[in-house]
C-alpha positions in Angstrom: 141.2 112.7 105.8 139.4 114.6 102.9 138.0 117.8 103.9 134.1 118.1 103.0 131.6 120.9 102.9 128.0 120.6 103.3 125.2 122.9 102.4 122.1 123.5 104.5 118.7 124.3 103.2 115.1 124.6 104.8 112.2 122.8 103.4 108.5 122.6 104.8 106.6 119.4 104.4 102.9 119.4 105.2 100.5 116.5 106.2 96.9 116.1 107.1 97.9 113.4 109.3 100.9 114.0 111.6 104.2 116.1 112.0 106.1 112.8 111.5 104.5 112.5 108.0 105.0 116.1 107.2 108.7 116.0 108.1 109.1 112.7 106.1 107.3 114.5 103.1 109.9 117.2 103.3 112.9 114.9 103.3 111.4 112.6 100.5 110.7 115.8 98.3 114.3 117.1 99.0 115.8 113.8 98.1 114.2 113.7 94.7 116.4 116.8 93.5 119.4 116.9 95.9 122.0 114.1 96.0 123.8 112.7 99.1 121.5 114.0 101.8 123.2 113.6 105.1 121.2 115.1 108.1 117.7 116.3 108.6 117.0 118.5 111.7 113.4 119.5 112.6 113.5 123.2 113.6 109.7 124.1 113.8 106.4 122.4 114.0 103.1 124.2 113.5 99.7 123.6 112.4 97.4 125.2 109.8 94.0 125.8 111.1 90.6 126.3 109.6 87.6 127.4 111.6 89.5 126.3 114.8 90.3 123.0 113.5 93.4 121.4 112.4 93.6 121.3 108.7 97.4 120.5 108.3 100.5 119.7 110.2 103.8 121.6 109.0 107.3 120.6 109.8 110.2 122.9 108.9 113.3 120.9 108.2 116.9 121.9 107.7 118.4 119.4 105.3 122.2 119.1 104.7 123.9 117.6 101.7 127.6 117.4 100.4 128.4 120.7 98.5 129.8 119.9 95.0 130.4 123.4 93.9 133.8 124.5 92.6 136.1 126.9 94.6 
Protein backbone atom coordinates (compact mmCIF):
# COMPACT_ATOMS: atom_id res chain seq x y z
CA UNK A 1 0.00 0.00 0.00
CA UNK A 2 1.30 3.45 -0.92
CA UNK A 3 1.70 5.81 2.00
CA UNK A 4 -0.16 9.12 1.79
CA UNK A 5 -0.01 12.37 3.69
CA UNK A 6 -2.93 14.74 4.06
CA UNK A 7 -2.95 18.41 4.94
CA UNK A 8 -5.76 19.94 7.01
CA UNK A 9 -6.87 23.55 6.84
CA UNK A 10 -9.73 25.44 8.49
CA UNK A 11 -12.16 27.55 6.52
CA UNK A 12 -15.25 29.46 7.63
CA UNK A 13 -18.37 29.57 5.49
CA UNK A 14 -21.30 31.91 6.01
CA UNK A 15 -24.96 31.89 5.01
CA UNK A 16 -27.97 34.02 5.80
CA UNK A 17 -30.14 30.89 5.68
CA UNK A 18 -28.61 27.99 7.63
CA UNK A 19 -25.52 26.31 9.12
CA UNK A 20 -25.80 23.60 6.49
CA UNK A 21 -25.52 26.14 3.69
CA UNK A 22 -22.66 27.86 5.52
CA UNK A 23 -20.73 24.56 5.75
CA UNK A 24 -21.45 23.79 2.10
CA UNK A 25 -20.22 27.24 1.08
CA UNK A 26 -16.93 26.61 2.92
CA UNK A 27 -16.38 23.25 1.22
CA UNK A 28 -17.45 24.52 -2.21
CA UNK A 29 -15.04 27.45 -2.00
CA UNK A 30 -12.15 25.30 -0.75
CA UNK A 31 -12.80 22.93 -3.66
CA UNK A 32 -12.15 25.74 -6.15
CA UNK A 33 -8.51 26.12 -5.11
CA UNK A 34 -7.63 22.74 -3.55
CA UNK A 35 -7.49 19.41 -5.33
CA UNK A 36 -8.49 16.00 -4.08
CA UNK A 37 -10.55 17.05 -1.04
CA UNK A 38 -11.08 14.03 1.19
CA UNK A 39 -12.89 14.85 4.44
CA UNK A 40 -14.69 17.86 5.88
CA UNK A 41 -15.36 18.11 9.61
CA UNK A 42 -17.50 20.82 11.17
CA UNK A 43 -15.66 22.00 14.26
CA UNK A 44 -17.70 25.02 15.31
CA UNK A 45 -21.04 26.63 14.58
CA UNK A 46 -21.92 30.18 15.53
CA UNK A 47 -24.10 33.08 14.46
CA UNK A 48 -23.47 36.69 13.65
CA UNK A 49 -26.00 38.93 15.38
CA UNK A 50 -27.19 42.43 14.67
CA UNK A 51 -29.59 44.24 16.98
CA UNK A 52 -30.26 40.95 18.76
CA UNK A 53 -31.28 39.11 15.57
CA UNK A 54 -29.48 36.48 13.52
CA UNK A 55 -27.75 38.11 10.59
CA UNK A 56 -25.68 35.12 9.42
CA UNK A 57 -24.88 31.51 10.26
CA UNK A 58 -21.19 30.57 10.31
CA UNK A 59 -19.58 27.16 10.13
CA UNK A 60 -15.88 26.56 10.84
CA UNK A 61 -14.85 23.50 8.83
CA UNK A 62 -11.63 21.47 8.78
CA UNK A 63 -10.97 20.25 5.25
CA UNK A 64 -8.35 17.64 4.40
CA UNK A 65 -6.70 17.06 1.04
CA UNK A 66 -3.85 14.94 -0.24
CA UNK A 67 -0.52 16.68 0.33
CA UNK A 68 1.55 16.80 -2.87
CA UNK A 69 4.57 18.71 -1.61
CA UNK A 70 8.11 17.32 -1.95
CA UNK A 71 10.02 15.83 0.96
